[in-house]
C-alpha positions, 0 to 999 in steps of 0.5 A: 192384904185384902186378898188374904182376907178373902181366903177365909171368906171363901172358906166360910162360903164353902162351909155354909154351902156344904151345910145347905147342900148336905143337910138331910143327907141321912135321917136326922142330920141337920133336919132343921135346915130344910127348904120346906116342911110339909105337915100332914099330922092333921091330914084328913082331920076334917073328915073326922066327926068332932065331939060337941059339948052340949051340956048334959047331952054331949053328941058327935057330928055326922060323917055325911054322905061318905062312901067306900073305905073312907066312909067306913073309916069315918064311921069307925071314928064316929063310933070311937068318939061317940063311945068316949062321949057316952062314957063321960070324957072330960077333954073333947079336944083330946078325943079329936086329937086321938081320933086324928092320930088313929086316922093318920095311922090308918091311911098310912102317912108320916107326920111330916115330910121335909124337902132338902136340896138333895133329898126328902126326909120323913118322920114323926113329931116328938113327943107329939105333933101338938107339943110346943117346939116339937122335935123332928124324929126322922125315920127315912130319907130318899136317895140324893137327887131323886128330883122326880120325887120333888112332887109334893102332891104325887109324894102324898098320893103315893103314900096314901095309895100304899096305905091299907085303904089305898086312898088319894088326896082327891078322896080327902078333898084336894081342891084344883087351886091347891093342886096347882099351888103344890105343883108350882112349888114342886117345880121350884124345888127341882130348879133349887136342887141344881142351882145350889149344887152349881153354887157350891161348885163355884164356891169351891172353885173360888176357894181353890183360886184364892189359894192359888193367888198366893202362889201366883199373884197375877192379874189374871188369877185375881180377875178369875177369882172375881168372876168365880165369886160374882157368879156364886153370888148371882146363882145364890141370888137367883136361888134365894129369890126362888125360895122367897117367891115360894115362901110367899105362896106358902100362906096361900096354899096353907089357906087352901090346905087347911080344909084337909089338914095340910100345911107347909112352912118355910125353913127359916134356918135354911133361908138365914144360911143361904142369904149369909152365903150370898152376902159373903160371896158378894163381899168376896167379889168386891175384895177380888175386884179391888185386888185385881185392880191393884194387880193390874196397876202393879203389872203396868208398873212392872212393864214400864220399869222393864221398858225403862231398864231396857233403854240405853242411857 
């Protein structure tokens, strides 16, 4: 009876792992189930001159000693904000938000980049980046298993370099500590891709062995089921631990990234579904451990019965 219960448990694990690995395969497909979300909607906003309310004499801050294309962009933003302030704009915060959106468009970035097990998706927030519970409007995703793209800072640098201003994160003030933190996260993402693929393969093997046990209720089959389930649980434990460690460094990276308008967030739905898969895999291993013990006991009893039956009276 325990083993029969294990079959639907194995099926649920395969389903959950399929969601984990398959999320983000196409633009908009289960976008909420990302490992990490990189929010670039405010990237470079610190370079924008902000409007300050000085009573009857509102003013704008200065760009400072910024040269090149970035300096020209800042000067354009200064003129836009100054013009709006001079015309008596009432909401200075909305002015800054509009200038930030203009900057994002000019430097050639999407508003967010989501990192999934197999690929990376990018897109815009709907209706906008500051709206409460803004939805993800995915515009494109990379090909599966292009782990060379799982480098966060290099990804943004490529996007900035391909933009009309040909900028880099260094131009926007990327600190060395922030670069190191992003690189460590990038290495973790590459490892996770292979771990979760291994986990779904093991869970599929476990399901097949569970069904095979119905045809041949032997000790070796139940023992193989136990090891398949246990290995699935162990791989998921390692992968989920890496996610937890990476999530712990997200807050530190955000503290550094806030200076240039870069922020990261961990996927809560992804964490929930992977830990649920781990718990079920552990339960399945326990079920098959009990079943294999019962099968071993049954095999010994059968051998004894056969031996007694073969003895002459």
